[in-house]
C-alpha positions in Angstrom: -152.3 81.1 -89.9 -148.6 81.8 -89.7 -149.4 84.5 -87.2 -151.1 82.0 -85.0 -148.0 79.8 -84.9 -145.8 82.7 -84.1 -148.1 83.9 -81.4 -148.2 80.5 -79.7 -144.4 80.0 -79.8 -143.8 83.6 -78.5 -146.0 82.9 -75.5 -143.9 80.0 -74.4 -141.3 81.1 -71.8 -137.6 80.7 -72.7 -136.0 77.5 -71.3 -133.7 77.8 -68.3 -130.1 76.9 -69.0 -129.0 73.8 -67.0 -125.5 73.0 -65.8 -125.4 69.7 -67.5 -126.9 66.2 -67.6 -127.3 64.1 -64.5 -125.4 61.0 -65.5 -125.6 57.9 -63.4 -124.3 54.3 -63.7 -122.3 51.5 -62.1 -118.7 50.4 -62.4 -118.0 46.7 -62.4 -114.9 44.5 -62.9 -114.4 41.9 -65.6 -116.6 39.4 -63.6 -119.5 41.8 -63.3 -118.9 42.6 -59.6 -119.2 46.2 -58.5 -116.0 48.2 -57.7 -116.0 50.5 -54.7 -113.9 53.6 -54.5 -113.5 54.3 -58.2 -112.6 58.0 -58.8 -114.9 59.7 -61.3 -113.4 62.9 -62.9 -113.5 64.7 -66.1 -111.0 63.6 -68.8 -108.4 66.2 -67.8 -108.7 65.0 -64.2 -109.3 68.6 -63.0 -112.9 68.2 -61.8 -113.9 65.5 -59.4 -117.4 64.0 -59.4 -116.7 61.8 -56.4 -116.2 58.0 -56.1 -118.4 54.9 -56.5 -120.1 53.5 -53.5 -120.1 49.9 -52.2 -122.4 48.9 -55.0 -120.3 50.5 -57.7 -122.8 53.3 -58.3 -121.9 56.9 -59.1 -123.7 60.1 -60.1 -122.3 63.2 -61.8 -123.6 66.4 -63.4 -121.7 66.5 -66.7 -122.0 68.6 -69.9 -123.8 66.7 -72.7 -120.7 66.8 -74.8 -118.3 66.1 -71.9 -116.3 63.1 -71.0 -115.7 61.0 -67.8 -112.6 59.3 -66.5 -112.8 56.3 -64.2 -109.6 55.4 -62.2 -108.7 53.1 -59.3 -105.5 51.4 -58.3 -105.4 47.8 -59.6 -107.7 48.6 -62.6 -107.0 50.1 -66.0 -108.0 53.7 -66.4 -111.2 54.1 -68.5 -112.3 57.1 -70.5 -115.9 57.5 -71.8 -117.5 60.3 -73.9 -121.0 61.3 -72.5 -122.6 62.1 -75.9 -125.9 63.2 -74.3 -126.5 59.9 -72.4 -128.0 59.9 -69.0 -126.8 56.4 -68.0 -123.3 55.1 -68.5 -122.2 51.7 -67.1 -118.5 50.9 -67.2 -116.5 47.7 -67.0 -112.9 48.3 -65.8 -110.3 45.7 -66.7 -107.9 44.6 -64.1 -104.4 46.1 -64.2 -101.9 43.5 -62.8 -99.5 44.9 -60.2 -96.6 42.8 -58.8 -96.4 43.0 -55.0 -94.3 41.3 -52.5 -95.7 38.3 -50.7 -97.3 39.2 -47.4 -97.7 36.7 -44.6 -100.5 37.4 -42.1 -100.4 35.7 -38.8 -103.8 34.6 -37.5 -104.9 36.0 -34.1 -104.7 33.3 -31.5 -108.0 32.0 -30.1 -109.0 32.8 -26.6 -107.8 30.1 -24.3 -110.1 28.5 -21.9 -109.3 28.1 -18.1 -111.4 25.2 -16.9 -111.6 23.0 -13.7 -110.4 19.5 -14.0 -113.3 17.3 -15.4 -114.0 13.6 -14.7 -115.6 12.6 -18.0 -115.6 13.8 -21.6 -116.7 17.3 -20.6 -117.6 19.9 -23.1 -116.5 23.6 -22.7 -117.1 25.5 -25.8 -115.8 23.4 -28.7 -113.2 21.7 -26.5 -113.5 18.2 -25.1 -111.7 17.9 -21.8 -110.5 14.5 -20.7 -109.1 13.5 -17.3 -108.2 10.0 -16.2 -105.6 8.0 -14.3 -103.8 4.7 -15.0 -102.9 2.4 -12.2 -99.8 0.4 -13.0 -98.8 -2.6 -10.8 -95.4 -2.3 -9.2 -94.4 -5.6 -10.6 -94.7 -4.3 -14.1 -93.3 -0.8 -14.0 -89.6 -0.9 -13.3 -86.6 1.4 -13.9 -86.1 -0.3 -17.2 -89.7 0.1 -18.6 -91.6 2.7 -20.6 -95.3 3.4 -20.3 -97.1 4.8 -23.4 -100.8 5.8 -23.2 -102.5 7.2 -26.4 -105.9 8.6 -25.7 -108.3 9.5 -28.5 -111.8 10.8 -29.0 -113.9 8.7 -31.4 -117.0 10.1 -33.1 -119.5 7.2 -33.2 -121.7 9.0 -35.7 -119.1 9.9 -38.3 -116.4 7.3 -37.6 -113.7 10.0 -37.2 -111.0 9.6 -34.6 -109.1 12.5 -33.0 -105.9 11.7 -31.2 -104.9 13.6 -28.1 -101.6 14.2 -26.5 -99.9 10.9 -25.6 -98.6 10.1 -22.1 -95.1 8.7 -22.0 -93.4 7.8 -18.7 -89.8 6.4 -18.7 -88.1 4.5 -15.9 -84.7 6.0 -15.2 -82.7 3.1 -16.7 -84.9 3.0 -19.8 -84.4 6.7 -20.4 -80.6 6.5 -20.1 -80.7 3.6 -22.6 -82.8 5.7 -25.0 -80.3 8.6 -24.9 -77.4 6.3 -25.7 -79.3 4.6 -28.5 -80.0 8.0 -30.1 -76.4 9.2 -29.6 -77.5 11.5 -26.8 -79.8 13.4 -29.3 -83.2 12.8 -27.6 -85.0 14.8 -30.3 -84.6 11.8 -32.6 -87.1 9.9 -30.5 -90.5 10.6 -32.0 -92.1 10.6 -28.5 -89.4 12.8 -26.9 -91.7 15.8 -26.6 -94.1 13.9 -24.3 -91.6 12.0 -22.2 -91.4 12.4 -18.4 -88.9 10.4 -16.3 -89.8 8.6 -13.1 -86.8 8.9 -10.8 -87.8 6.3 -8.2 -90.5 4.6 -6.2 -90.6 1.5 -8.3 -91.5 -0.8 -5.3 -95.1 0.5 -5.2 -98.0 0.7 -7.6 -97.9 3.8 -9.9 -101.0 6.1 -10.4 -100.4 7.9 -13.7 -102.6 11.0 -14.1 -103.6 12.3 -17.5 -105.4 15.5 -18.5 -105.8 17.1 -22.0 -108.3 18.8 -24.2 -109.0 18.8 -28.0 -111.0 21.0 -30.3 -114.1 19.4 -31.8 -116.5 21.0 -34.3 -119.5 18.7 -34.0 -120.1 18.7 -30.3 -123.6 17.2 -30.4 -122.5 14.0 -32.0 -122.1 10.7 -30.1 -118.5 10.3 -28.7 -116.4 8.0 -26.7 -112.9 8.2 -25.3 -110.5 5.3 -26.1 -107.0 4.6 -24.8 -104.3 2.4 -26.2 -101.9 1.4 -23.4 -98.5 -0.2 -23.8 -95.8 -1.1 -21.3 -92.4 -2.2 -22.7 -88.9 -2.9 -21.7 -85.7 -2.9 -23.7 -86.7 -6.1 -25.7 -90.4 -6.5 -25.8 -93.9 -5.2 -25.1 -94.8 -6.4 -21.6 -98.4 -5.4 -21.7 -100.8 -3.8 -24.1 -104.6 -3.2 -24.2 -107.2 -1.0 -25.8 -110.2 0.1 -23.8 -112.9 2.7 -23.5 -112.6 5.1 -20.6 -115.6 7.3 -21.2 -118.8 7.3 -23.3 -121.0 10.2 -24.2 -120.2 13.8 -23.4 -121.0 15.7 -20.3 -122.7 18.9 -21.5 -125.8 19.8 -19.6 -125.8 23.3 -21.0 -127.2 21.9 -24.3 -130.5 21.7 -22.3 -130.7 25.4 -21.6 -134.2 26.7 -22.2 -134.2 30.0 -24.2 -135.7 31.6 -27.3 -133.3 34.0 -29.1 -134.4 35.3 -32.4 -132.3 37.0 -35.1 -132.6 40.8 -35.2 -133.9 42.8 -38.2 -131.5 45.5 -39.5 -132.7 48.2 -41.9 -130.7 51.2 -40.8 -131.2 54.0 -43.4 -127.5 54.6 -43.3 -126.9 51.2 -44.8 -129.8 51.2 -47.3 -128.4 51.5 -50.8 -128.9 54.9 -52.4 -131.9 54.8 -54.7 -130.9 55.7 -58.2 -133.3 56.8 -60.8 -133.3 54.6 -63.9 -133.3 55.6 -67.6 -136.8 55.0 -68.9 -137.7 55.5 -72.5 -140.9 57.4 -73.3 -142.5 59.2 -76.3 -145.1 61.8 -77.2 -146.9 62.8 -80.4 -148.8 65.8 -81.7 -151.2 66.0 -84.6 -151.9 69.2 -86.5 -154.4 69.7 -89.4 -153.7 72.1 -92.3 -155.7 74.3 -94.7 -156.5 72.6 -98.0 -153.8 73.2 -100.6 -151.7 75.1 -98.1 -148.9 74.5 -95.5 -150.7 76.7 -93.0 -152.2 75.3 -89.9 -156.0 75.2 -90.1 -157.3 78.1 -87.9 -160.8 76.6 -87.8 -159.6 73.4 -86.0 -159.8 74.2 -82.3 -157.5 71.3 -81.5 -154.5 72.9 -83.3 -153.9 75.5 -80.6 -154.2 72.9 -77.8 -151.9 70.5 -79.6 -149.2 73.2 -80.1 -149.4 74.3 -76.5 -149.1 70.6 -75.3 -146.1 70.2 -77.6 -144.4 73.3 -76.3 -145.1 72.4 -72.6 -143.7 68.9 -72.9 -140.6 69.9 -74.8 -140.0 72.7 -72.3 -140.2 70.3 -69.4 -137.8 67.8 -71.0 -135.4 70.6 -71.9 -135.3 72.1 -68.4 -135.1 68.8 -66.5 -131.5 67.7 -65.8 -132.8 64.2 -65.3 -134.3 63.9 -68.8 -132.8 63.9 -72.2 -134.6 64.4 -75.6 -133.3 61.7 -77.9 -135.1 62.1 -81.2 -137.6 64.2 -83.1 -139.4 62.9 -86.2 -142.0 64.8 -88.2 -144.3 63.3 -90.8 -146.2 65.5 -93.2 -149.4 64.1 -94.7 -151.7 65.4 -97.4 -155.1 64.1 -98.7 -155.2 62.1 -101.9 -157.5 64.5 -103.8 -155.8 66.4 -106.6 -152.6 65.7 -108.5 -150.2 63.3 -106.7 -147.0 65.3 -107.4 -148.6 68.5 -106.1 -149.8 66.8 -103.0 -146.4 65.3 -102.3 -144.7 68.6 -102.6 -147.3 70.1 -100.3 -146.7 67.4 -97.7 -143.0 68.2 -97.8 -143.6 71.9 -97.3 -145.8 71.1 -94.3 -143.1 68.8 -92.9 -140.3 71.4 -93.3 -142.4 74.2 -91.8 -143.3 72.0 -88.8 -139.8 70.7 -88.2 -138.3 74.2 -88.2 -141.0 75.5 -85.9 -140.3 72.8 -83.3 -136.5 73.1 -83.5 -136.9 76.8 -82.8 -138.4 75.8 -79.5 -135.2 73.9 -78.4 -131.9 75.0 -77.1 -128.8 74.9 -79.2 -127.1 72.0 -77.3 -130.3 69.9 -77.6 -130.6 70.6 -81.3 -127.0 69.5 -81.7 -127.3 66.1 -79.9 -130.8 64.8 -80.9 -131.6 62.6 -83.8 -133.8 64.5 -86.3 -135.8 63.2 -89.2 -138.8 64.0 -91.4 -140.9 62.4 -94.2 -143.7 63.4 -96.5 -146.5 61.2 -97.6 -149.6 61.4 -99.7 -152.3 59.3 -98.1 -154.1 57.0 -100.4 -157.9 56.6 -101.0 -157.7 53.4 -99.0 -157.5 55.6 -95.9 -160.8 57.3 -97.0 -162.4 53.9 -97.5 -161.3 52.7 -94.1 -162.7 55.9 -92.4 -166.1 55.3 -94.1 -166.3 51.7 -93.0 -165.4 52.7 -89.4 -168.4 55.1 -89.6 -170.6 52.3 -90.9 -171.0 54.0 -94.4 -170.6 50.6 -96.2 -172.1 51.6 -99.5 -170.0 54.7 -99.8 -166.8 52.7 -98.9 -167.7 50.1 -101.5 -168.0 52.8 -104.2 -164.6 54.2 -103.3 -163.1 50.7 -103.4 -164.5 50.2 -106.9 -162.8 53.3 -108.2 -159.5 52.2 -106.5 -159.7 48.8 -108.2 -160.6 50.2 -111.6 -157.8 52.9 -111.9 -154.2 52.3 -110.9 -153.0 55.8 -111.8 -153.3 58.1 -108.8 -154.3 61.2 -110.7 -157.0 59.4 -112.7 -158.2 57.8 -109.6 -158.6 61.2 -107.9 -160.5 62.7 -110.9 -162.9 59.7 -110.8 -163.5 60.2 -107.1 -164.8 63.7 -107.7 -167.6 62.2 -109.9 -169.0 60.2 -107.0 -172.4 61.7 -106.0 -171.4 61.9 -102.3 -167.9 63.4 -103.1 -168.6 67.1 -102.3 -171.1 66.9 -99.4 -169.3 64.0 -97.7 -165.7 63.4 -98.7 -164.6 67.0 -99.5 -166.4 68.5 -96.5 -165.7 65.9 -93.8 -163.2 63.1 -94.6 -160.5 64.6 -96.7 -159.7 67.5 -94.3 -158.9 64.9 -91.6 -156.1 63.5 -93.8 -154.3 66.9 -94.1 -152.1 66.9 -91.1 -148.6 66.8 -89.6 -147.6 64.2 -87.1 -144.8 64.9 -84.6 -143.3 62.0 -82.8 -140.5 62.5 -80.3 -138.7 60.1 -78.0 -137.0 61.0 -74.8 -135.3 59.3 -71.9 -136.0 60.3 -68.3 -134.5 59.2 -65.0 -137.1 58.1 -62.5 -137.6 55.5 -59.9 -139.1 52.2 -60.9 -142.4 51.2 -59.4 -142.8 48.0 -57.4 -144.5 46.4 -60.4 -141.7 47.4 -62.7 -139.1 46.0 -60.2 -141.0 42.7 -60.1 -141.2 42.6 -63.9 -137.5 43.3 -64.3 -136.7 40.6 -61.7 -138.7 38.1 -63.7 -137.1 39.1 -67.0 -133.4 39.5 -65.9 -132.8 39.9 -62.2 -129.1 40.8 -62.8 -130.2 44.2 -64.1 -131.7 45.3 -60.7 -129.8 48.0 -58.8 -128.9 47.5 -55.1 -131.7 49.9 -54.1 -134.2 47.9 -56.2 -133.0 44.6 -54.6 -133.6 46.2 -51.2 -137.2 47.1 -52.2 -137.8 43.7 -53.7 -136.5 41.8 -50.7 -138.6 43.6 -48.2 -141.8 43.5 -50.3 -141.4 39.7 -50.4 -143.5 38.1 -47.6 -142.6 34.4 -48.2 -139.5 33.4 -46.3 -138.3 30.9 -48.9 -138.6 33.4 -51.7 -137.0 36.1 -49.6 -134.0 33.8 -48.9 -133.6 33.2 -52.6 -133.7 36.9 -53.4 -131.2 37.7 -50.6 -128.7 35.2 -52.0 -129.2 36.6 -55.5 -128.7 40.1 -54.3 -125.4 39.1 -52.6 -124.2 37.4 -55.7 -124.6 40.7 -57.5 -123.5 43.0 -54.7 -121.2 41.1 -52.2 -121.0 44.1 -49.8 -124.8 44.3 -49.5 -124.9 44.3 -45.6 -128.7 44.6 -45.2 -129.3 41.7 -47.6 -126.7 39.6 -45.7 -128.2 40.3 -42.3 -131.7 39.5 -43.6 -130.5 36.2 -45.1 -128.8 35.2 -41.9 -131.9 36.1 -39.8 -134.1 34.1 -42.1 -131.8 31.1 -42.1 -131.8 31.2 -38.3 -135.6 31.4 -38.2 -135.9 28.4 -40.5 -133.3 26.3 -38.6 -130.5 26.5 -41.2 -127.8 28.7 -39.7 -125.0 29.7 -42.1 -122.2 31.5 -40.3 -120.5 32.3 -43.6 -123.1 34.8 -44.6 -122.2 37.5 -42.1 -118.6 36.5 -41.5 -117.2 39.1 -44.0 -119.1 41.9 -42.3 -118.3 41.3 -38.6 -115.8 43.6 -36.9 -115.7 46.0 -34.1 -117.3 48.7 -36.2 -120.2 46.5 -37.5 -123.8 47.3 -36.5 -124.8 45.6 -33.3 -127.7 43.7 -35.0 -125.2 42.1 -37.4 -122.8 41.1 -34.6 -125.7 39.8 -32.6 -127.0 37.7 -35.5 -123.6 36.3 -36.2 -123.0 35.4 -32.5 -126.4 33.7 -32.5 -125.7 31.8 -35.7 -122.4 30.5 -34.3 -124.1 29.6 -31.0 -126.8 27.7 -32.9 -124.2 26.0 -35.1 -122.2 25.0 -31.9 -119.2 27.1 -32.9 -118.9 28.1 -29.3 -115.4 29.4 -29.4 -116.1 31.6 -32.4 -119.3 32.8 -30.8 -117.3 33.8 -27.7 -115.0 36.0 -29.8 -118.0 37.5 -31.7 -120.0 38.2 -28.5 -117.0 40.2 -27.1 -118.0 42.8 -29.8 -121.5 43.2 -28.4 -122.2 46.1 -26.1 -122.9 45.3 -22.4 -126.6 46.1 -22.1 -129.8 44.4 -21.1 -130.6 43.4 -24.7 -127.4 41.5 -25.2 -127.0 40.1 -21.7 -128.7 36.7 -22.2 -126.9 35.7 -25.4 -123.6 36.8 -23.9 -124.3 34.8 -20.8 -125.3 31.7 -22.7 -122.2 31.8 -24.9 -119.9 32.5 -21.9 -121.5 29.5 -20.0 -121.1 27.2 -23.0 -117.5 28.2 -23.3 -116.9 27.4 -19.6 -117.0 30.9 -18.0 -119.7 29.9 -15.5 -119.2 32.5 -12.9 -119.8 35.5 -15.1 -122.8 33.8 -16.7 -124.5 32.4 -13.7 -126.5 35.4 -12.5 -128.1 36.1 -15.9 -128.9 32.5 -16.7 -130.3 31.7 -13.2 -132.5 34.7 -13.4 -134.3 33.2 -16.5 -135.9 30.4 -14.3 -135.4 27.5 -12.0 -134.8 25.0 -14.8 -131.9 27.0 -16.3 -130.5 27.6 -12.8 -130.5 23.8 -12.2 -128.8 23.3 -15.5 -126.0 25.8 -15.0 -125.4 24.4 -11.5 -124.9 21.0 -13.1 -122.4 22.5 -15.5 -120.5 24.0 -12.7 -120.3 20.7 -10.9 -122.3 22.0 -7.9 -124.3 18.8 -7.8 -125.8 19.2 -4.3 -127.3 22.6 -5.2 -128.4 21.4 -8.6 -130.3 18.4 -7.1 -131.9 20.7 -4.5 -133.0 23.1 -7.3 -134.2 20.3 -9.6 -136.5 18.9 -6.9 -138.4 22.2 -6.9 -139.2 21.9 -10.6 -142.9 21.1 -10.8 -144.2 21.9 -14.4 -143.8 18.3 -15.4 -142.2 18.9 -18.8 -140.0 16.4 -20.5 -137.0 18.6 -20.1 -137.5 19.1 -16.4 -137.8 15.4 -15.9 -134.6 14.9 -17.9 -132.7 17.4 -15.8 -134.0 15.8 -12.6 -132.7 12.5 -13.9 -129.2 14.0 -14.4 -129.1 15.6 -11.0 -130.3 12.4 -9.3 -127.7 10.3 -11.1 -124.9 12.6 -10.1 -126.0 12.2 -6.5 -126.0 8.4 -7.0 -129.7 8.3 -6.4 -130.2 5.7 -9.1 -133.8 4.8 -8.3 -135.0 8.4 -8.8 -132.7 8.9 -11.8 -134.3 5.9 -13.6 -137.8 7.1 -12.8 -137.3 10.6 -14.0 -135.5 9.4 -17.1 -138.4 7.1 -18.1 -140.9 10.0 -17.5 -138.8 12.2 -19.7 -138.7 9.6 -22.5 -142.5 9.0 -22.2 -143.2 12.7 -22.6 -140.7 13.3 -25.4 -139.4 10.1 -27.1 -136.6 12.1 -28.9 -134.9 12.5 -25.5 -134.1 8.7 -25.5 -131.9 9.2 -28.6 -130.4 12.3 -27.0 -129.5 10.3 -23.9 -127.3 8.0 -26.0 -124.8 10.8 -26.4 -125.2 12.2 -22.9 -122.4 11.1 -20.5 -124.6 12.0 -17.6 -127.2 9.4 -18.3 -125.7 6.9 -20.8 -124.7 4.6 -17.9 -128.4 4.2 -17.1 -129.4 2.9 -20.5 -129.5 -0.8 -21.2 -126.5 -2.1 -23.0 -128.4 -2.8 -26.2 -129.4 0.9 -26.5 -125.8 2.2 -26.5 -124.2 2.5 -30.0 -120.7 1.1 -30.4 
């Protein structure tokens, strides 16, 4: 039989030598966040294996007994011995470096050039206020000072924002102020706002005022208040507080458009799929000739089992993405005969089998795997179990009676030979099945997880998912709410995961919950257009118009981007450059932008052509009619709008174009 074993082994091709193991892993900081740009080299620093990507992942072909060095500025250098492993994850401690303080000046926001408004007019996120104060001649003299302090009050939140004060000094009053402050006007807290009236005190004075202020919540209900005081050297001559405007003039909020977030799944930004270390095992069973350590030549399964073992070990040995971890051989003998002899025979079978298998393996594999063996004499209990499994109950009961009657193994074996069915049944059929060697080997192999395995790992411990697996999980999830949760979890693990951030932003836009912070870290002039578009849309939806204007400047000038750029430009007050694109979307939008531009005659003419009868059209007609002082039509159209869409009645309470048409009891104070 030894010749058979030699023949089988000789027929197996010799294993190809491989350069080394394919080692993969991730590098994270002390907080578990991936570190990009870590240099991966050998311990001597002479051979480079590349750097980690944005997700902290690396890959290297390394000798099984080699070592890796991980280094990056700001982190402590880390050395790791490979020791035959296929996956090595590394945590790099921070290395504190003292640096000089750096002051970064923020880039100034783009200023808006706007025409002079007549109400609280909204351009972007700026409220523009223009008014005039008529002061009787009998009050304003050379020895008086006028102080006007406008403010914008948010009726919804109760927040008040103060604008630039208006301070006008009579000539004599101003000279007195200079003397009082020892000719150091800067000591006057209002000095930066003072203008001096040189003459004309015999007539009424019309004091103009114009200023703007940044407001984040532009859709709230606002009013403009002014505290006015007129004083001479000794006392306040006149003071009053009054409201000069209510609601905001912002017809562009009514623009009719449907902009959707854009999907982004560019393969260049998809995380590289990394094969994961998966444990597996195999086993081979061989039967032996009675009283011998030779493989039974009459058992046709032996040749097939040896061939299978050889093929599997050869595949593992040659695969640079697999690593044999352990080999364990158990030799078994049947219980018939003397126990000591049977145990010695089992050990011989084990030794022969282990050496035969090790001869199939390369030297480096033999040096790194865990090896083990054991020998065992199977008890008569195994024979009884086999008989019961074959429904031979009486025979099994007879075997059990001998086992119970005799504790000594050798005596028990002799008594078994006296059973009437021993030779024709046990010796010929059952005992040979117990003479065998079992090989069990475990190996690790790098492969891609299946979708089901990814779902199982997510349920068990989602922090173990790689960036590539997160990508697959996110896009195999059909429910928006679940996908949002998974996008957030992926970004917690991989903060630079651009595709996950874009998908999260898109989904939040679709569900009416824009969050501009999601894409903010990714937006720059080199960012993908879909990302810039979604951030601009998010800022527009969230009424961060001035931020949206800066973001939209990064969008390419093409047909696909024309509408969003035009809407943002119009909302920011750049009407002329936006007019053509917006007007082309329909008569309603054309009427709205004409209203925003103050071209009221044209807006009214366009509004009268609207004939679909929608609530929004009726509302726009009401604004246009009111601006033309056509109060009857304005009231009719406003009531039609409210009847069609009751929510517009609440909207009108913040609308400076129609708030004057509402009954006093409907206006919030």
